[in-house]
VOGU-3710 file (C-alpha; in Angstrom, 3 decimals, decimal comma):
1> mdtirltgvr> 238,072/16,744/168,792  234,553/17,811/168,263  233,356/21,443/167,511  230,487/23,786/168,064  230,336/26,813/165,914  228,825/30,268/166,626  228,622/32,519/163,586  227,685/36,175/163,293  227,352/37,032/167,024  226,618/40,837/166,827
11> angthgvldf> 226,908/43,594/169,329  227,966/47,277/169,591  231,195/48,320/171,330  233,546/51,254/171,738  236,721/49,702/170,596  239,424/51,310/168,477  242,529/53,563/168,482  241,049/56,760/167,345  239,523/59,136/169,909  236,008/59,080/168,499
21> eheraqpfiv> 235,938/55,240/168,694  236,264/55,556/172,454  232,946/57,367/172,558  230,849/56,161/169,576  229,673/52,517/169,637  230,016/50,668/166,370  229,103/47,093/165,374  231,483/44,098/165,896  230,712/40,598/164,563  232,277/37,490/166,126
31> datlhldlaa> 232,563/33,956/164,799  233,721/31,352/167,362  234,529/27,668/166,960  234,561/25,757/170,293  236,626/22,559/170,269  235,678/19,906/172,870  234,808/16,315/173,399  231,069/15,717/172,724  231,131/11,922/173,187  229,615/12,115/176,651
41> agrsdalgdt> 226,896/14,429/175,512  226,115/12,099/172,582  225,602/9,233/175,024  223,768/11,023/177,879  221,666/13,621/176,032  222,524/15,911/179,115  223,280/19,654/178,765  225,872/19,329/181,592  228,064/17,182/179,244  228,289/19,877/176,533
51> vdygraakei> 228,277/23,562/176,300  225,407/25,883/176,642  225,964/27,814/173,426  223,582/30,596/174,587  225,896/31,193/177,459  228,872/31,301/175,134  227,070/33,860/172,941  226,317/36,019/175,969  229,952/35,973/177,019  230,918/37,167/173,595
61> vaviegahvd> 228,460/39,978/173,749  229,502/40,911/177,261  233,085/41,438/176,075  232,024/43,469/173,040  229,820/45,712/175,083  232,300/45,832/178,039  235,436/47,953/178,686  237,155/49,707/175,836  240,269/48,232/174,192  242,284/49,794/171,435
71> lierlaqiia> 242,959/46,746/169,372  240,580/44,049/167,954  243,518/41,646/168,501  243,051/42,407/172,245  239,243/42,095/172,005  239,650/38,572/170,343  241,993/37,548/173,151  239,563/38,589/175,959  236,769/36,704/174,168  238,966/33,571/173,894
81> drllaidpir> 239,801/33,838/177,514  236,147/34,093/178,559  235,186/31,116/176,401  238,018/28,913/177,587  236,822/29,444/181,126  233,754/27,442/180,293  234,138/23,648/180,819  234,596/21,519/178,793  235,936/23,821/176,043  239,592/22,984/175,375
91> tvdvtvhkph> 240,370/25,215/172,304  238,651/28,159/170,634  239,037/29,770/167,215  237,831/33,451/167,449  237,375/35,740/164,574  236,443/39,365/165,279  235,039/41,417/162,370  235,033/45,193/162,409  233,004/46,173/159,283  232,971/49,853/159,932
101> apitvpfddv> 236,704/50,201/160,637  237,939/53,778/159,833  239,618/53,000/156,522  239,712/55,624/153,762  239,543/53,109/150,760  236,610/50,926/149,841  236,549/47,618/151,669  234,117/44,856/152,783  235,488/43,874/156,127  238,380/43,766/158,569
111> avsitrsrda> 238,836/40,639/160,683  241,313/39,294/163,183  241,382/35,522/163,790  243,151/33,741/166,683  243,338/30,263/168,126  243,833/29,691/171,816  243,900/26,581/173,907  243,350/25,978/177,569  246,426/23,922/177,779  248,410/26,886/176,587
121> gathravial> 247,447/28,849/179,697  244,747/31,454/179,111  245,384/34,767/180,781  242,710/36,087/183,104  242,341/39,473/184,776  241,595/39,589/188,531  240,869/42,437/191,082  241,788/41,473/194,640  241,064/43,472/197,713  243,560/43,459/200,596
131> ggnlgdveat> 242,891/44,357/204,189  243,845/43,742/207,830  243,945/45,462/211,283  246,164/43,263/213,448  249,871/43,417/213,766  252,111/45,376/211,307  249,471/45,527/208,814  251,332/47,655/206,266  254,178/45,121/206,129  251,710/42,311/205,862
141> lrdavrridg> 249,942/43,909/203,000  253,334/44,513/201,218  254,198/40,808/201,652  250,826/39,798/200,401  251,427/41,811/197,217  254,822/40,140/196,869  253,289/36,639/197,487  250,325/37,135/195,020  252,897/38,241/192,406  254,673/35,004/193,108
151> ldgtqvtgvs> 251,757/32,622/192,458  252,244/30,410/189,467  251,346/32,210/186,232  250,380/35,435/188,154  251,590/39,000/187,683  250,472/41,974/189,669  249,962/44,871/187,269  248,726/47,627/189,526  248,385/48,477/193,229  246,212/51,212/194,703
161> plyrtaawgm> 247,211/53,711/197,354  246,683/52,545/201,023  243,444/53,564/202,789  242,393/53,574/206,456  238,983/52,426/207,458  237,402/52,529/210,885  236,442/49,188/212,452  232,692/49,892/212,035  230,380/47,821/214,103  233,096/46,338/216,325
171> edgtpdflna> 233,990/46,925/220,040  235,491/50,335/221,018  239,247/50,258/220,762  239,293/47,918/217,822  242,270/48,949/215,600  241,516/50,576/212,229  241,850/48,559/209,088  244,199/49,248/206,291  242,876/48,498/202,771  244,117/48,409/199,176
181> vleatttlda> 243,203/46,876/195,880  245,447/45,315/193,306  244,917/44,185/189,768  246,715/41,073/188,396  246,839/38,842/185,296  246,907/35,132/185,976  246,742/31,793/184,218  245,243/30,179/187,291  241,477/29,535/187,177  239,358/31,403/189,661
191> hallaglari> 239,301/28,558/192,299  242,981/27,959/192,045  243,647/31,668/192,613  241,245/31,600/195,606  243,151/28,679/197,046  246,471/30,493/196,609  245,114/33,575/198,369  243,854/31,360/201,204  247,385/29,972/201,687  248,868/33,419/201,877
201> eadhgrtred> 246,204/34,373/204,442  246,945/31,265/206,500  250,698/31,877/206,353  249,975/35,325/207,999  247,788/33,707/210,823  244,358/34,373/209,380  241,591/32,429/210,935  237,917/32,418/209,769  235,974/31,482/212,842  234,185/34,806/213,016
211> hwssrtldld> 233,232/36,622/209,794  233,065/40,059/211,463  236,240/39,985/213,378  239,700/41,564/213,371  242,108/39,794/211,171  245,837/39,915/210,244  245,069/39,608/206,464  242,046/39,418/204,348  242,243/38,697/200,571  239,141/38,734/198,500
221> iidydgresd> 238,672/38,180/194,729  236,409/41,056/193,754  236,296/40,543/190,088  237,623/37,853/187,694  237,303/38,504/183,962  233,965/40,302/184,544  232,316/36,897/185,316  229,094/36,458/187,221  228,840/33,256/189,219  226,582/32,040/192,128
231> dpnltlphpr> 229,035/29,418/193,158  228,740/29,357/197,076  232,471/28,725/197,266  233,385/31,718/195,061  230,566/34,186/194,164  231,571/36,590/191,444  231,677/39,514/191,532  232,099/39,705/195,307  228,531/40,039/196,465  229,170/42,923/198,833
241> awqrafvlvp> 231,744/44,925/196,924  229,176/47,438/195,747  228,498/48,344/199,404  232,041/48,776/200,520  233,796/52,065/200,263  237,061/50,343/201,381  236,951/48,298/198,101  235,385/50,826/195,674  237,524/53,940/196,669  240,948/52,190/196,208
251> waaldphadl> 239,767/50,472/193,098  238,564/53,797/191,605  241,910/55,444/192,506  243,737/52,521/190,877  241,563/52,489/187,725  239,315/55,386/187,000  237,589/53,510/184,182  236,910/50,241/186,077  233,399/48,644/185,953  231,902/46,320/188,590
261> pgmhggpvre> 229,803/43,678/186,883  226,605/42,226/188,220  223,143/43,363/189,277  224,507/46,053/191,644  227,404/46,943/189,382  228,307/49,883/187,293  231,301/52,308/186,944  233,268/51,913/190,072  234,070/55,557/190,297  230,381/56,481/190,342
271> laegllaead> 229,607/53,785/192,828  232,370/55,077/195,133  231,126/58,687/194,799  227,667/57,528/195,777  228,878/55,975/198,922  230,943/58,993/199,779  228,050/61,360/199,170  225,842/59,401/201,546  228,392/59,274/204,291  228,701/61,613/207,286
281> gdeppvtlak> 231,028/64,368/206,194  232,652/64,481/209,642  233,295/60,712/209,669  234,191/59,626/206,171  234,149/55,853/205,608  237,783/55,821/204,372  240,680/58,109/204,421  243,937/58,117/202,562  246,699/56,583/204,587  249,693/56,505/202,055
291> rdwlgggvrv> 250,149/56,927/198,368  253,550/55,256/197,972  253,488/52,436/200,637  255,092/49,519/198,695  258,677/50,963/199,118  261,767/50,082/197,078  260,759/52,586/194,421  257,704/50,740/193,472  254,782/53,069/192,570  251,167/52,648/193,002
301> grdsresatg> 248,306/53,391/190,632  248,525/53,019/186,944  247,268/54,242/183,701  245,994/51,298/181,635  246,470/53,092/178,372  250,257/53,541/178,851  252,680/51,090/177,268  253,609/48,016/179,094  257,063/49,213/180,066  257,939/49,264/183,786
311> aagtgsagag> 259,490/52,278/185,408  262,779/50,555/185,855  262,839/49,484/182,170  261,785/45,873/183,014  259,811/45,580/179,853  256,638/44,488/181,658  253,741/46,227/183,263  253,906/44,009/186,294  254,725/44,771/189,878  257,062/42,598/191,702
321> sagtgsaagt> 257,731/42,631/195,416  258,956/45,782/197,154  262,498/46,412/196,215  262,618/44,388/193,012  262,858/47,503/190,846  259,768/46,629/188,731  256,846/49,014/188,591  253,514/48,416/190,173  251,673/49,780/187,226  252,804/52,409/184,757
331> gstggggaqd> 252,357/55,917/183,939  251,501/57,329/187,286  253,334/60,038/188,982  253,601/59,243/192,586  250,521/56,988/192,477  246,892/57,492/192,815  245,290/57,309/189,479  245,978/57,920/185,833  248,531/60,530/184,800  246,176/62,100/182,341
341> ggydltvget> 243,936/63,388/185,178  242,644/60,093/186,283  240,546/60,070/189,346  242,388/59,691/192,670  239,316/58,972/194,779  240,112/59,882/198,343  237,883/61,513/200,905  238,297/65,208/200,616  241,145/64,855/198,130  240,983/64,253/194,370
351> vplaavismd> 243,307/64,968/191,480  241,752/68,065/189,830  239,967/67,425/186,638  239,520/69,963/183,830  236,024/71,021/182,972  234,306/73,423/180,585  231,228/75,372/181,547  229,007/77,534/179,292  227,128/80,623/180,447  224,074/82,012/178,721
361> ststdaetlf> 221,583/84,824/179,535  219,091/87,027/177,906  219,254/89,578/180,704  220,278/93,066/179,857  222,682/92,706/182,807  224,180/89,453/181,526  227,752/90,635/181,692  227,401/91,328/185,447  225,696/87,964/185,973  228,564/86,125/184,289
371> reaivaidgl> 231,146/87,888/186,446  229,176/87,041/189,546  228,871/83,434/188,421  232,553/83,192/187,693  233,298/84,408/191,300  230,893/81,914/192,677  232,346/78,978/190,643  235,865/79,940/191,555  234,750/79,811/195,293  233,368/76,206/195,091
381> pgtqvdgisp> 235,468/73,680/197,160  238,560/72,403/195,285  237,737/74,553/192,214  239,750/77,180/190,274  238,840/79,043/187,172  241,755/79,011/184,809  240,312/80,147/181,426  237,603/82,647/180,379  236,449/83,136/176,741  235,588/86,439/175,150
391> lyhvssfdgp> 232,022/87,692/175,528  229,666/86,784/172,702  226,346/88,176/171,337  223,788/85,593/170,218  221,011/86,708/167,835  217,630/85,041/167,958  214,679/85,044/165,463  212,172/83,689/168,029  212,994/85,748/171,164  215,357/88,167/172,764
401> damsaviqie> 219,039/88,181/171,915  221,449/86,556/174,434  224,970/86,810/175,616  227,212/83,865/176,107  230,717/82,896/177,343  232,607/79,817/178,280  235,036/79,236/181,157  237,507/76,391/181,886  238,101/75,164/185,482  240,133/72,729/187,407
411> tklgaralia> 237,922/71,087/190,051  238,052/68,283/192,580  234,251/67,976/192,492  232,700/65,061/190,721  230,367/65,736/187,752  227,162/65,354/189,669  228,355/67,594/192,489  229,550/70,193/190,064  226,187/70,196/188,167  224,282/70,508/191,473
421> algtierthg> 226,520/73,438/192,432  225,885/75,201/189,084  222,143/74,763/189,695  222,477/76,423/193,028  224,239/79,366/191,452  221,470/79,668/188,837  218,846/79,719/191,549  220,790/82,393/193,439  220,454/84,580/190,422  216,729/83,880/190,009
431> galdldlvdm> 217,140/81,848/186,951  218,353/84,798/185,023  221,346/82,799/183,558  222,008/79,242/182,399  225,132/77,383/183,524  225,881/74,086/181,853  228,653/71,535/182,307  229,753/71,042/178,655  232,620/68,698/179,050  234,743/67,133/181,966
441> qdvvsddpdc> 238,057/65,332/181,682  237,706/61,546/181,668  233,945/61,690/182,360  231,363/60,134/180,053  227,826/59,791/181,362  224,388/59,296/179,760  222,358/59,610/182,961  219,445/61,983/182,567  220,663/64,079/185,476  224,281/63,952/184,430
451> rvpwpsaktr> 224,953/64,022/180,758  228,558/64,573/179,952  229,586/65,629/177,369  226,567/67,962/177,056  224,896/66,457/173,924  223,480/69,628/172,338  226,799/71,581/172,779  228,046/70,055/169,509  225,539/72,035/167,574  225,414/75,346/169,592
461> aavlapwmdm> 227,619/78,036/168,159  226,900/80,051/171,309  228,997/77,461/173,064  231,494/76,447/170,387  232,548/80,053/169,222  233,574/81,375/172,632  235,172/78,015/173,592  237,278/77,993/170,351  238,461/81,495/171,090  239,472/80,455/174,547
471> dpdatlggdp> 241,188/77,244/173,280  241,720/76,853/169,540  242,870/73,165/170,010  239,800/72,138/172,086  237,933/69,013/171,155  234,518/67,692/172,154  233,667/64,089/171,909  236,864/63,511/169,772  235,842/66,193/167,248  237,738/69,573/166,989
481> vsfllamapd> 235,603/72,395/168,287  236,624/74,427/165,262  235,170/71,752/162,953  231,942/71,569/165,017  231,619/75,355/164,858  231,956/75,337/161,099  229,112/72,752/160,926  226,829/74,402/163,574  223,530/75,618/162,012  223,515/78,884/164,079
491> aglvgqlsds> 227,102/79,830/163,319  226,017/82,979/161,587  224,005/84,142/164,672  226,993/84,658/167,009  229,523/87,455/167,120  232,174/88,495/169,574  231,317/91,521/171,748  234,538/91,869/173,900  237,689/90,014/174,539  238,536/92,067/177,602
501> wiigak> 235,278/92,149/179,446  236,658/90,546/182,583  239,424/93,130/182,883  236,794/95,913/183,150  235,048/94,157/185,964  234,614/96,243/189,079
//
């Protein structure tokens, strides 16, 4: 068999087991050898008879820059899967180098090499949307999950809660739709998977005469290995997924860290929040119907970082049919997002996330302003203050001295909504105090209007000192707050004023 070699493909990615590796991109270098038959290309001189190695290189970079994985062994596998999906590649040798691995002794490189063949059955990841509004829809969707799990080489690994969607744009009296999203691994190629879904639809009486009609069952491939394809028979990602709350909301509830590829893509959770923010608050586009709807002890939602052990001790992360005793995802408690505070994105109902807010003021009445701000924050919808730091004095060489404090909250507001609310509270007090969202559980954003964690917080003792007093074990961006405080350039300019200032509030 002939070969094409790509050597030294470089990109930065956030891959590794340690916490800081989840946040800080580092370089990865990939060598790939593609095994294929080049005889036809040698005769025809046609690109279609060989491999566009520019495309192969882009696939490698997309994986490196894509979703976080802990192990470079897993990174190598995903790269191999993506390359094997390109015809006519039959076998790939992939070596992933991690030259900046966190090793405490001198070294030149760390590398993992794997060989994978198409004939061996490459494993792909698929996201599938389910919906319907005719008949016993819930039972139909349950059977669809079972049937998808039964497709050759396919294993359902997570199922979202069940959502209800009004039949928008249809005749009055049209039944509401029920919708869910599942994730699966499969050795089927994308077209074979689509054909299997079509058979399941047909077995449930689905017809496709009218695109905008009621239906017993609708199954759509939303994402397949993060690929982008303009194939008219199977466009990837689904071309309208970014506009559909009934896809994005269940998907975000299932996987708070999911990303939708493509021109209109991005973090699924943020896309869903955007659609919900634009919607009429009195008529939300989707509402939560049921969390645990599969029955038989099968749970919905999953935490992708948990081990692949089913709830019933099956030894796999897969979800079988209702009543099989295997788990539809792992690590969730009753479904609806990750156990560690993952986002259960439902209209008017989210799993509360922890957040840290700093307060600063140069006003002589700063203590009163802080108390009023705390009351206002505690009164925000779905928000509760559950930690308040001591009050600190902050000296300044260039201007008036200031006071600072930090609070911790549990909130159902998204990061942008919380930042906007803090801005409103600031304006209510005439700009006499600064309120900043320092950190928020499971949220990382570099957007100019929503930067989380707050970048300058790592060097500001006015934030770090009260935060450490409130929570000695706190971390920011993977670094202990105590360590950051010791390194802060202004650490000598802050001092505690009172650790009981709230108790004295009138």
